N, C-alpha and C positions, 0 to 999 in steps of 0.2 A: 503492500500500500505506498502511495505516495502524496503525501499532502503539501497543500499549496495556499499559501495565506497573501490574500489581495485587500485592497481599501479601494470600494465603489462605492462613490456620494456619499462618503466622509465615516462609512461604513464598517469594519475590520470584514473580512469574510472568508471563510475557512472550508478550501475545498478538497473531497479525500476521492485519492481516485485511484482505482482496483484493477488489477492489470487482467485485459480480456485474453492475453498471451497464454492460452490451453497448448501442451503436449499432445502433438494426436499420437495415438496409438495407433498399432498395425490394420484393428477392430474396424475403427476410424476409417481411416482408409479404404479397407476391405468393402464396409458399407457405401463407401460412396462409387466405390465400382460399379456395385450392383445396383445402385442406383441409378448410375445414368447407363448404365445395360438397358434398365427398365424404361427407363424414358426413348431411348431410342429405338426397341423394339416395339413400343407402343406407338412411334412417331412410323414405323415401316408399314406395321398392320393397320394404320390409320389410311395412309398412302394405296395399298392396297386393298383399301377397302371402299374406296375413292370417298371420304368421309372428310371435310376439310380440317384441317391443323387450325389452331387456337394458337396466334406467336405474337410479340412483341417487336415493335422497330425500335432500336434505341435511337436511330439517327433523329427522326422523326417524333418519339417520345409517344409510339400510339399503338393499340392493339390491333390484331387485324387478322383477318383468316386467309388461310394460303389455300387455297383446290388443288387437287391432283394435277390439274393441268398448267399449273404455276401460277394460275388468278390472284391476285391477292386484292381482298378486298378490306379495307381500312374501314374500322365504326367509329 
């Protein structure tokens, strides 16, 4: 834990900062791998089933549906 003291508007303010840096275990890494594989499998199944996939465009900051033919429809 790290403590920082500051004076804001004439008041002493003390802030405690707790570290969020956790050591990742091998089981955490395995879980991440399984989740990624499940997502890729679900996307592949949706494409094969000709179902639109909900995605997010980081450049436009907007969600959209991607259809199997490649068409993107923003909502």
